[in-house]
C-alpha positions in Angstrom: -18.3 -18.1 18.8 -17.8 -17.1 22.6 -18.2 -13.7 23.9 -14.9 -13.3 25.1 -13.5 -13.7 21.1 -16.3 -11.8 20.4 -15.3 -8.6 22.9 -11.3 -9.0 21.8 -12.7 -9.0 17.6 -14.4 -5.9 18.3 -11.8 -4.3 19.8 -9.5 -4.8 17.3 -11.8 -3.7 15.0 -12.5 -0.9 17.0 -9.2 1.4 15.7 -10.7 1.1 12.8 -14.1 2.6 12.6 -12.4 6.5 12.8 -11.6 6.0 9.1 -14.8 5.9 8.4 -15.4 9.6 8.8 -18.9 10.5 8.3 -19.6 7.7 6.9 -22.9 5.8 8.4 -23.5 2.5 8.9 -24.9 -0.6 8.3 -27.2 1.9 4.9 -27.8 1.3 1.5 -29.1 2.5 -1.9 -32.7 1.9 -1.4 -32.7 1.2 2.0 -34.9 3.1 4.2 -33.9 7.2 4.6 -31.6 6.1 1.8 -32.9 8.0 -1.6 -32.7 6.3 -4.4 -31.3 7.5 -8.0 -34.8 8.2 -9.5 -32.9 8.7 -12.8 -29.9 7.8 -14.6 -27.5 10.7 -15.0 -26.4 12.7 -18.1 -28.6 10.1 -19.8 -27.6 7.2 -18.3 -29.1 4.4 -16.9 -30.1 4.7 -13.5 -28.0 1.4 -11.0 -30.5 -1.1 -10.0 -30.8 -1.6 -6.4 -30.0 -4.0 -4.4 -32.9 -6.3 -4.0 -34.4 -8.8 -1.4 -33.1 -11.1 -1.0 -29.9 -11.3 -3.1 -29.5 -15.3 -5.3 -26.2 -13.9 -6.6 -23.4 -15.7 -8.4 -19.4 -15.5 -9.2 -18.3 -14.9 -13.1 -14.5 -15.3 -13.2 -12.8 -13.8 -16.3 -12.0 -17.6 -17.3 -15.7 -18.8 -17.9 -16.0 -16.2 -21.2 -13.9 -14.8 -24.0 -16.5 -14.5 -26.6 -19.6 -12.5 -27.4 -21.6 -15.7 -27.6 -20.3 -17.0 -23.9 -21.7 -13.6 -22.5 -24.9 -14.1 -24.1 -25.5 -17.6 -22.6 -24.1 -17.1 -19.2 -27.1 -14.7 -18.7 -29.6 -16.1 -20.1 -29.1 -19.0 -18.4 -28.1 -16.9 -15.0 -31.7 -15.7 -15.8 -33.6 -18.8 -16.5 -31.7 -20.0 -12.9 -34.2 -17.2 -11.5 -30.1 -15.6 -10.3 -31.1 -11.7 -9.9 -27.3 -10.7 -9.4 -24.0 -11.9 -11.3 -20.6 -10.7 -9.6 -19.0 -9.7 -13.2 -15.3 -10.3 -12.9 -12.9 -7.8 -14.6 -9.9 -7.6 -13.1 -7.7 -10.4 -12.3 -4.0 -9.8 -11.6 -3.1 -6.5 -12.6 -5.0 -7.2 -16.1 -8.7 -6.2 -17.4 -10.9 -8.2 -19.1 -12.5 -4.2 -21.0 -10.5 -1.7 -23.0 -8.9 0.1 -21.0 -6.4 3.2 -20.2 -5.7 2.3 -16.9 -3.8 -1.5 -17.7 -3.5 -4.3 -20.3 -5.9 -7.0 -21.3 -5.4 -10.1 -19.3 -3.9 -13.2 -20.8 -7.7 -14.6 -21.2 -7.5 -12.5 -24.3 -4.1 -13.0 -24.8 -2.6 -9.5 -23.9 -4.5 -7.8 -27.0 -8.3 -6.3 -27.6 -10.8 -9.1 -28.7 -12.4 -6.7 -31.2 -15.4 -6.2 -28.7 -15.9 -4.6 -25.2 -16.7 -7.7 -23.1 -17.7 -5.9 -20.5 -20.0 -3.4 -22.1 -21.9 -6.8 -24.1 -21.7 -8.2 -20.2 -23.9 -5.0 -18.7 -26.3 -4.8 -22.0 -27.2 -8.5 -21.6 -27.2 -8.7 -17.9 -30.0 -5.8 -17.7 -32.0 -6.7 -20.7 -32.5 -10.2 -18.9 -33.1 -8.2 -15.2 -30.3 -8.9 -14.1 -27.7 -7.1 -11.4 -24.7 -6.6 -12.7 -21.3 -5.8 -10.2 -17.9 -5.3 -11.9 -15.8 -7.8 -9.8 -12.6 -6.8 -9.3 -9.4 -8.5 -7.9 -7.6 -5.4 -5.8 -4.9 -6.6 -4.2 -3.6 -8.7 -6.7 -0.5 -7.5 -9.1 0.1 -10.9 -11.1 -0.2 -14.3 -10.8 2.2 -16.7 -12.5 6.1 -18.2 -12.3 7.1 -15.9 -15.5 6.3 -12.3 -15.4 4.4 -10.7 -17.9 4.9 -10.3 -21.3 4.2 -7.1 -22.0 6.5 -4.2 -20.6 2.9 -1.9 -19.6 1.8 -4.4 -17.1 2.5 -3.3 -13.1 5.1 -6.6 -12.5 7.5 -4.3 -15.3 6.2 -1.0 -15.2 5.9 -0.2 -11.0 8.1 -2.8 -9.6 8.0 -0.6 -6.1 4.6 -0.6 -6.1 4.7 -4.9 -5.0 5.5 -5.7 -1.3 8.6 -6.0 -0.7 11.5 -6.5 2.5 13.8 -5.4 4.3 15.8 -5.9 1.4 13.6 -4.8 -0.9 13.1 -7.8 -3.0 10.0 -8.7 -3.9 7.5 -11.6 -3.2 9.1 -14.3 -5.7 6.6 -15.5 -8.8 4.6 -18.4 -8.1 1.5 -19.8 -9.5 -0.1 -17.8 -6.3 -0.6 -13.7 -6.7 2.2 -11.1 -6.0 0.6 -8.4 -4.5 0.7 -4.5 -4.2 1.3 -2.9 -1.2 -2.0 -1.0 -0.5 0.1 1.3 2.1 1.7 2.9 -0.9 -0.3 6.1 -2.3 0.6 5.4 -5.8 -1.1 1.9 -5.6 -4.4 3.1 -4.2 -4.4 6.4 -6.3 -3.8 3.2 -9.1 -6.7 0.8 -7.8 -9.0 4.0 -7.3 -8.5 5.3 -10.8 -9.4 1.9 -12.1 -12.7 1.5 -10.0 -13.8 5.1 -11.6 -13.0 4.3 -14.9 -15.5 1.8 -14.3 -18.5 3.6 -13.1 -17.9 6.4 -15.6 -17.8 4.4 -18.8 -20.1 1.3 -17.7 -24.1 1.0 -16.7 -22.8 -1.1 -13.9 -25.1 -1.2 -10.7 -22.3 -1.6 -8.5 -18.8 -2.9 -7.4 -17.7 -6.1 -6.0 -14.5 -5.9 -3.9 -12.1 -9.0 -3.9 -8.9 -10.1 -2.9 -9.2 -6.7 -0.2 -6.4 -8.5 1.7 -2.9 -9.5 1.9 -3.6 -12.7 0.4 0.0 -14.2 1.4 -1.1 -17.6 3.0 1.3 -19.4 -0.3 4.4 -18.2 1.4 5.5 -18.8 5.4 6.4 -15.9 7.2 5.2 -13.6 4.9 3.2 -11.5 7.5 6.8 -10.8 9.4 8.6 -10.1 6.0 6.5 -7.4 4.0 5.7 -4.9 3.7 9.8 -3.7 5.4 11.4 -1.7 2.5 12.6 1.6 2.8 9.6 3.6 2.0 6.9 1.5 3.8 8.5 1.9 6.7 8.8 5.7 6.6 5.8 5.9 5.9 4.7 4.3 8.9 7.1 6.0 11.3 5.9 9.3 9.3 2.3 8.2 10.8 3.0 6.1 14.1 6.8 7.3 15.5 7.0 3.4 15.6 9.5 0.4 14.1 7.3 -2.3 13.2 9.4 -3.7 16.1 8.6 -1.8 18.5 5.3 -2.8 19.0 3.9 -5.6 16.3 0.5 -5.1 17.5 0.0 -1.5 16.5 2.2 -2.4 13.4 -0.4 -5.5 11.9 -2.8 -2.3 12.9 -1.2 -0.4 10.7 -1.1 -2.1 7.4 -4.7 -3.1 8.1 -5.7 0.0 8.0 -4.3 0.7 4.4 -6.6 -2.0 3.5 -9.8 0.2 4.8 -8.1 3.2 3.6 -8.1 2.4 0.4 -11.7 0.9 0.9 -12.6 4.1 1.8 -11.4 5.7 -0.8 -13.1 3.3 -3.3 -16.3 3.7 -2.2 -15.8 8.2 -2.1 -15.1 7.2 -6.3 -18.6 4.7 -5.9 -20.5 7.7 -4.6 -18.6 10.3 -6.9 -18.8 8.8 -10.5 -21.5 6.8 -9.6 -24.3 7.9 -7.2 -26.8 5.0 -5.7 -24.7 2.0 -6.9 -23.6 -0.3 -4.6 -19.9 -1.7 -3.0 -19.7 -4.7 -1.9 -16.5 -7.1 -0.5 -15.6 -10.9 -0.5 -14.3 -11.8 2.6 -12.5 -14.6 4.5 -14.9 -16.8 5.1 -13.9 -16.7 9.3 -14.0 -13.1 10.7 -11.4 -13.7 13.4 -8.8 -15.7 11.7 -9.6 -12.8 8.4 -8.4 -9.6 10.7 -5.7 -11.9 12.5 -4.1 -13.8 9.4 -5.2 -11.8 6.2 -5.3 -8.2 8.3 -9.2 -7.9 6.3 -11.0 -6.1 8.9 -14.6 -6.5 6.4 -16.7 -6.1 9.8 -15.6 -2.9 10.1 -15.8 -1.8 6.7 -19.4 -2.9 6.9 -20.7 -1.4 10.7 -19.4 1.6 9.1 -21.4 1.8 6.1 -17.6 1.8 3.7 -19.7 -1.7 2.0 -22.9 -2.4 1.4 -23.0 -5.8 2.2 -19.9 -8.2 2.7 -20.0 -12.3 1.5 -18.3 -14.1 3.6 -16.7 -17.5 1.3 -17.5 -20.2 3.4 -16.9 -22.5 1.5 -17.5 -25.7 2.4 -18.9 -29.3 1.5 -20.1 -29.2 5.5 -22.8 -28.2 6.4 -22.0 -27.1 9.9 -19.1 -25.2 9.3 -20.8 -23.5 7.0 -23.4 -22.0 9.7 -20.5 -21.5 11.8 -18.3 -19.5 9.5 -21.5 -17.4 8.9 -23.1 -17.4 12.4 -20.2 -15.6 13.7 -20.5 -13.2 10.7 -24.0 -12.2 11.7 -23.2 -12.2 15.5 -20.7 -9.3 14.5 -22.7 -7.2 11.9 -26.1 -7.3 13.4 -28.8 -6.1 11.2 -26.2 -4.9 8.4 -26.0 -6.7 4.9 -24.4 -10.3 4.8 -24.9 -12.6 1.5 -23.6 -15.9 2.3 -20.8 -17.5 -0.4 -21.8 -21.0 -1.1 -19.1 -23.2 -2.0 -21.2 -25.0 -4.3 -17.8 -26.2 -6.6 -17.5 -28.7 -3.3 -20.6 -29.8 -3.5 -20.7 -33.6 -5.1 -23.9 -34.2 -3.4 -27.8 -33.1 -4.0 -28.1 -33.3 0.5 -25.3 -31.0 0.9 -26.0 -27.9 -1.2 -29.9 -28.1 -0.5 -28.9 -28.3 3.3 -26.8 -24.8 2.4 -29.1 -23.0 0.7 -32.3 -23.7 3.0 -29.9 -22.2 5.7 -29.7 -19.1 3.3 -33.8 -19.9 3.3 -34.2 -19.4 7.1 -30.9 -16.0 7.2 -33.5 -14.2 4.8 -32.8 -15.8 1.4 -29.3 -14.2 0.0 -26.7 -16.3 -1.4 -24.2 -16.3 -3.5 -22.7 -19.0 -6.3 -19.1 -20.2 -6.4 -19.5 -19.8 -9.1 -21.1 -20.4 -13.1 -18.6 -22.8 -13.3 -19.9 -25.8 -11.0 -23.7 -25.2 -12.4 -22.8 -24.7 -16.4 -19.5 -25.2 -19.2 -17.9 -22.4 -19.6 -15.1 -21.5 -22.2 -13.0 -22.5 -20.1 -14.1 -26.2 -20.8 -13.3 -25.7 -24.0 -9.7 -24.7 -23.6 -8.8 -27.6 -21.2 -11.3 -30.4 -22.7 -14.4 -30.4 -22.4 -15.2 -32.5 -18.7 -16.1 -35.9 -17.8 -19.4 -37.2 -17.4 -18.8 -36.9 -13.5 -18.7 -33.2 -13.4 -20.9 -33.0 -16.0 -23.6 -35.0 -14.0 -23.3 -32.4 -11.0 -24.0 -29.8 -12.5 -26.7 -31.0 -13.2 -27.3 -32.2 -10.0 -26.2 -28.5 -8.7 -29.3 -26.3 -11.2 -31.4 -29.1 -10.4 -31.6 -27.6 -6.7 -31.1 -24.5 -6.8 -34.4 -24.7 -9.6 -36.2 -27.0 -6.5 -35.1 -23.8 -4.0 -35.2 -20.8 -5.5 -37.4 -21.5 -9.1 -40.9 -21.1 -7.6 -40.2 -17.2 -6.1 
């Protein structure tokens, strides 16, 4: 990253720092000067502090369905000497635990499976010596070409919460996500309520945010179309005294600020509901394009202490690209905590995976792997049919490389 690019990006982020209020930068629970929570509140287990290094893995909602799936996943993670799991509990307006806020997801046929997957995951993670963070897709409101088949899902229950164009038309349903509008106060309140529910009921060690961005890359011209509904324009006029066309750069900053405002409200909920728990965020692999195209200002969130760590999703089979992506973030965040996201699903050779993990070791040892399904068979394999011998061999190769890198430690 050139000095000019770095300066331009930092100037663009500077307007967001005020939203952090008195939040300090870079300190996390367990860091010097930040007291750890010694005992759990009301008999609850205290959050496990973020280790050094983090050796993490993402476990998606598609990877588990039954209690034995959960037990097997967490046992396997521990046997591979990993220490942190990012356990997905929200996908797109549906969840994978018994909630009073959102309905069960399609992974459970939109119905109670007869057990609490998150409670079991927390129990088994801690029994195996693992930290567990509840992984929440934040902005997605639904996914799929057909509307949800249940009335209480957000697409049906709150159409006014979704991104809309100037004619108040929502994004068209498609194979990717349709997005909630973070400028709408009720949307932010809803997401915060969901986070609070998780934190108040489960002894998770943290909350992990994903899709904290305008994930509209599947729709050409989306950044010009959304959100221009009457209510959003009224909110913008009230706060900025402008119309989007008066100053396009100001309009982009304001939309970015709505995401930052949501992150700040989530941070407050974490600190209020489960002191000592961490808040982390997965972010677009390149900080400049993250801010420019998706209005995601993870660097500002980390530098002001709204989040405790960023996980750049530097998913590539090209080690030069991987190093460049992480180097760009490292240059911007300084001493703040950065956990490289390694896209092992793209690694067909042991050399590529080894190169990227060795580089993580040289940076301090932090990494997170995307994803568990690239290491072991999952429920999704059973649902879609067993993988072929090539993928089975690649999974074995990846496990061998991982054990080679982290096993002796």
